[in-house]
ZAFI-174480 format. One line per 3 residues: number of its first residue (from 1); their letters; for each residue y, z, x of N, C-alpha, C. Coordinates in Angstrom, 2 decimals. Each point is the difference from the previous one (the first is absolute). Layout:
% residues N
NUM	A	Y:Z:X:Y:Z:X:Y:Z:X; ...
//
This chain:
% residues 125
1	MTP	101.09:119.90:56.81:-0.43:-1.44:-0.12:1.08:0.11:1.58; -0.66:-0.90:1.12:0.18:0.56:1.43:0.81:-1.29:0.39; 1.58:-0.06:0.30:0.47:-1.66:0.55:-0.52:-0.15:0.88
4	VAS	0.44:-1.33:-0.33:-0.62:-1.53:1.24:0.93:0.66:0.74; -0.05:-0.21:1.23:0.37:-0.27:1.35:0.70:-1.75:-0.05; 1.24:0.22:0.27:0.41:-1.35:0.32:-0.20:-1.00:0.97
7	PSP	-0.47:-1.35:0.04:-0.48:-0.43:1.51:1.64:0.53:0.97; -1.19:0.18:1.64:1.07:0.07:0.29:0.45:-1.36:0.86; 1.63:0.59:0.63:0.30:-1.63:0.57:-0.39:-0.52:1.08
10	PAP	0.78:-0.81:-0.43:-0.79:-1.21:0.99:0.39:0.19:1.83; -0.58:0.01:0.34:0.15:0.37:1.55:0.93:-0.83:0.61; 1.14:0.58:1.09:0.76:-0.45:0.19:0.06:-0.94:1.18
13	ALQ	0.58:-1.55:-0.46:0.45:-0.54:1.11:-0.45:1.10:1.54; -0.14:-1.04:0.84:-0.29:-0.27:1.20:1.70:-0.10:1.02; -0.18:0.67:0.43:1.66:0.57:1.19:-0.29:-0.79:0.59
16	PLS	1.23:-0.77:0.59:0.12:-1.04:1.24:0.62:0.91:1.25; -0.84:-0.18:1.14:-0.76:0.91:0.94:1.73:0.61:0.15; 0.10:1.16:0.81:1.42:0.62:0.48:0.14:-0.97:1.22
19	RAA	-0.64:-0.23:0.43:-0.33:-0.39:1.71:0.61:-1.23:-0.17; 0.34:-0.96:0.35:0.58:-1.78:0.27:-1.80:-0.42:-0.30; -0.26:-0.47:-0.95:-1.00:-0.67:-0.23:-0.52:-1.38:0.94
22	LTG	-1.49:-0.01:0.69:0.25:-1.29:0.65:0.34:-1.56:-0.14; 1.07:-1.05:0.13:0.12:-0.58:-0.80:-0.71:-1.46:-0.04; -0.15:-0.41:-0.61:-1.20:-1.95:0.47:-0.72:0.07:-0.95
25	PRP	-1.11:-0.80:-0.77:-0.90:0.40:0.07:-1.23:0.70:0.27; -0.77:0.47:-0.83:-0.89:1.36:0.10:-0.86:-0.55:0.95; -0.21:0.31:0.98:-0.87:0.19:0.97:-0.81:-0.47:-0.03
28	SAR	-1.63:0.02:-0.19:-1.28:-0.21:-0.38:-0.97:0.78:0.82; -1.16:0.48:-0.54:-0.76:1.23:0.06:-0.40:0.11:1.63; 0.17:-1.45:0.64:-0.29:-0.53:1.43:1.32:-0.24:0.29
31	PAA	-0.62:0.57:1.85:0.82:-1.47:0.93:0.29:-1.76:-0.20; 0.62:-0.55:0.39:0.39:-1.63:0.18:-1.66:-0.39:-0.52; 0.19:-1.19:-0.87:-1.13:-0.25:0.16:-0.58:-1.07:1.57
34	GPS	-1.71:-0.32:-0.24:0.53:-0.90:1.40:-1.51:0.33:0.32; -0.64:0.52:1.38:-0.97:-0.16:0.04:-0.45:1.91:0.16; -1.06:0.69:-0.42:0.40:1.49:-0.16:0.69:0.33:1.19
37	PTV	0.54:0.82:-0.20:1.13:1.14:1.45:-1.13:0.98:-0.12; 0.37:0.76:1.68:-0.75:0.81:-0.12:1.07:1.09:0.19; -0.74:0.98:-1.13:1.20:0.74:-0.81:-0.24:1.20:0.87
40	THA	0.66:0.67:0.83:-0.05:1.44:0.34:0.82:1.18:-0.34; -1.38:1.48:-0.86:0.92:0.95:0.07:0.12:1.35:0.76; 0.43:0.93:-0.43:0.73:1.26:1.15:-1.15:0.70:-0.50
43	PYR	-0.10:0.81:0.80:-1.28:1.12:-0.70:1.06:1.34:-1.08; -0.84:-0.03:-0.98:0.34:1.03:-1.10:1.05:0.73:0.07; 1.32:0.25:-0.28:0.58:0.90:0.14:1.08:-0.13:1.16
46	REP	0.56:-0.64:0.79:0.25:-0.74:1.18:-0.05:-1.00:0.32; 0.66:-0.38:-1.09:0.80:-1.57:-0.55:1.15:-0.14:0.89; 0.48:-0.53:0.60:1.34:-0.39:0.57:1.11:-0.28:-1.04
49	YIR	1.04:0.81:0.30:1.42:0.25:-1.15:0.44:-1.87:0.76; 0.41:-0.34:-0.58:0.85:-1.46:-0.28:1.21:0.01:-1.29; 1.08:-0.29:0.44:1.26:-0.43:-0.77:-0.07:-2.12:-0.16
52	CRT	-0.02:-0.34:-1.00:-0.33:-0.68:-0.24:1.28:-0.69:-0.97; 0.79:-0.92:0.66:1.33:-0.38:-0.24:0.15:-1.66:-0.28; 1.06:0.08:-1.44:-0.34:-1.75:-0.80:1.24:-0.07:-0.26
55	PSS	0.74:-1.16:-0.68:1.16:-0.14:0.00:0.37:1.22:-1.21; -0.52:0.08:-0.50:0.69:1.25:-1.34:-0.33:0.89:0.34; -1.14:0.36:0.62:-0.47:2.09:0.35:0.20:0.11:1.11
58	VID	-1.01:1.07:-0.33:-0.65:0.79:1.36:-0.44:1.04:-0.11; -1.73:0.21:0.18:-0.78:0.92:-0.63:-0.58:0.02:1.27; -0.57:1.78:-0.50:-0.55:0.58:1.77:-1.51:0.35:-0.84
61	GKA	-0.80:-0.59:0.94:-1.66:0.26:-0.47:-0.42:0.30:0.78; -2.10:0.29:0.18:-0.19:-0.33:0.86:-0.87:-1.43:-0.12; -0.02:-0.49:1.12:-1.26:-1.01:-0.12:-1.54:0.32:0.32
64	AAW	-0.48:-0.53:-1.32:-1.72:0.23:-0.62:-0.68:-0.89:0.81; 0.16:-1.47:-0.03:-0.64:-0.47:0.61:1.05:-0.74:0.72; -0.15:-1.51:0.44:0.42:-0.78:0.83:-0.86:-1.25:0.42
67	TRT	0.97:-1.54:-0.07:-1.19:-0.96:0.99:1.55:-0.11:1.21; -0.47:-0.94:0.73:0.92:-0.70:0.56:1.51:-0.72:-0.46; -0.51:-0.45:-1.70:1.45:-0.27:-0.36:1.19:0.60:-0.71
70	SVL	-1.63:1.29:-0.92:0.63:0.90:-1.36:-0.41:1.23:0.09; 0.64:0.79:-0.72:0.06:1.22:0.01:-0.38:0.88:-0.78; -1.02:0.74:-0.70:-0.13:0.30:-0.95:1.24:1.86:-0.02
73	LHW	1.01:-0.49:-0.49:1.00:1.27:-0.59:-0.34:1.14:-1.22; -0.21:1.16:0.36:-0.49:1.28:-0.73:1.33:0.35:-0.17; 0.65:0.30:-1.41:0.84:0.83:0.11:-0.21:1.20:-1.10
76	IDD	0.55:0.75:-0.26:0.02:0.65:-1.63:2.11:0.39:-0.19; -0.10:-0.84:-1.24:1.53:0.07:0.23:0.51:1.30:-0.84; 1.38:-0.16:-0.41:1.00:1.66:-0.25:-0.40:1.06:-1.69
79	SGR	-1.27:-1.02:-1.17:-0.88:0.52:-0.84:-1.08:0.08:-0.08; -0.89:0.13:1.74:-0.81:0.40:0.43:-1.23:-1.31:-0.72; 0.39:-1.10:-0.05:-1.05:-0.91:-0.32:-0.39:-0.82:2.18
82	AHN	-1.64:-0.30:-1.06:-0.23:-0.51:2.08:0.26:-1.35:-0.14; 0.33:-0.87:0.67:-0.05:-1.16:0.02:-0.59:-0.70:1.86; -0.22:-1.34:-0.14:-0.93:-0.80:0.95:0.48:-1.53:-0.27
85	RWV	0.54:-0.08:1.47:0.55:-1.55:0.18:-0.45:-1.15:0.67; -0.52:-0.50:-0.01:-0.41:-0.87:1.45:1.68:-0.90:0.35; 0.62:0.54:1.24:1.00:-0.91:0.49:-0.48:-0.44:0.79
88	PAE	1.54:-1.08:1.11:0.13:-0.40:0.80:0.14:1.16:1.34; -0.69:-0.36:1.15:0.41:1.09:1.18:0.72:-0.43:0.23; 1.23:-1.37:0.14:0.90:0.25:0.68:1.02:1.01:-1.07
91	AVQ	-0.28:0.23:-0.69:1.13:1.04:-0.88:-0.82:1.07:0.02; -0.74:0.62:1.47:-0.24:2.04:-0.81:0.21:0.10:1.94; 0.45:1.13:-0.25:0.50:0.50:1.92:-1.20:1.37:-0.42
94	RIR	-0.20:0.40:0.78:-1.26:1.16:0.22:1.59:1.25:0.01; -0.21:0.64:0.04:0.90:1.90:-0.37:-0.24:0.51:0.52; 0.27:1.56:0.30:-0.65:1.15:0.45:-0.16:0.75:-1.24
97	RDE	-1.39:0.85:-0.65:0.42:1.08:-1.22:0.78:-0.07:-0.55; 0.95:1.02:1.02:1.45:0.60:0.15:1.26:-1.06:-0.70; -0.14:-0.90:0.35:0.37:-1.20:-0.42:0.56:-0.68:-1.20
100	SSW	-1.18:0.37:-1.01:-0.38:-0.45:-1.30:0.26:0.51:-0.73; 0.60:-0.69:-0.99:0.88:0.67:-1.20:-1.34:0.74:-0.65; -1.02:-0.20:0.43:-1.26:0.10:-0.98:-0.81:0.56:0.80
103	QDP	-0.53:1.80:0.00:-1.01:0.02:0.83:-1.92:0.14:-1.27; -0.57:-0.30:0.41:-1.77:0.35:-0.78:0.18:0.82:0.20; -0.98:1.27:-1.17:0.52:1.89:0.19:-1.70:-0.30:0.30
106	YDD	-0.94:-0.94:0.77:-1.24:-0.25:0.02:-0.34:-0.45:1.06; 0.98:-0.22:1.59:-0.27:0.35:0.97:-0.31:0.10:0.31; -0.84:-0.48:1.53:-0.55:1.46:1.04:0.66:0.38:0.72
109	WSF	0.37:1.07:0.11:1.68:0.37:0.76:-0.73:0.21:1.85; -1.07:0.37:-0.10:-0.20:-0.19:1.28:-0.16:-1.51:1.03; 0.07:-0.81:-1.46:0.09:-1.65:0.87:1.71:-0.12:0.13
112	YYP	0.28:0.18:-0.67:2.16:-0.36:-0.42:0.26:1.29:1.58; -0.58:1.52:-0.19:1.30:0.32:1.03:-1.74:1.21:1.04; -0.04:-1.50:0.62:-1.22:0.83:1.36:1.55:1.36:0.18
115	ANP	-1.67:1.13:-0.09:0.30:0.88:1.14:0.42:0.13:1.21; 1.33:0.71:0.62:0.56:-0.55:1.35:0.34:1.62:1.28; -1.03:-0.21:0.45:-0.44:1.23:0.57:1.79:0.42:0.87
118	ASH	0.55:-0.46:0.13:1.11:0.16:0.52:0.71:0.85:-0.81; 0.08:-0.28:-1.36:0.50:0.71:-1.55:-0.95:0.92:0.19; -0.74:0.81:0.95:0.08:1.73:-0.79:-0.21:0.62:1.45
121	IPV	1.00:-0.52:0.30:-0.15:1.15:1.13:0.54:1.71:-0.01; -1.39:0.86:0.96:-0.11:1.16:-0.40:1.55:0.03:0.23; 0.40:1.39:-1.24:1.14:1.16:0.05:0.38:1.29:1.23
124	AA	0.45:-0.05:1.19:-0.35:1.25:0.63:0.81:1.81:-1.22; -1.47:0.68:0.29:0.46:1.26:-0.93:0.95:0.99:0.83
//
């Protein structure tokens, strides 16, 4: 007689973000209501790095898209989950890739670190 496998335990509850989550009601999937704003996107893997400050948290990520009043903040939390939230543009500051606490491993390196001819000075033999 073959033993019957017991049912697997229930999946663990979602853990809170290890970084402070954005506060307030969850933003909609679109920028503020009204006339349809023009949404701008950066070229793939060349999105600008940004820092979003709220009264209770600071999140570094990338601007996946933006309008004149809102920015679509993309970041990966410490447990590896991806997040995308529309945040007010006034809460966002552009930063250099090296200033960000998170760097996208799939970035286009030549965009963020262009070749500097002065750094390739030949060394005398």
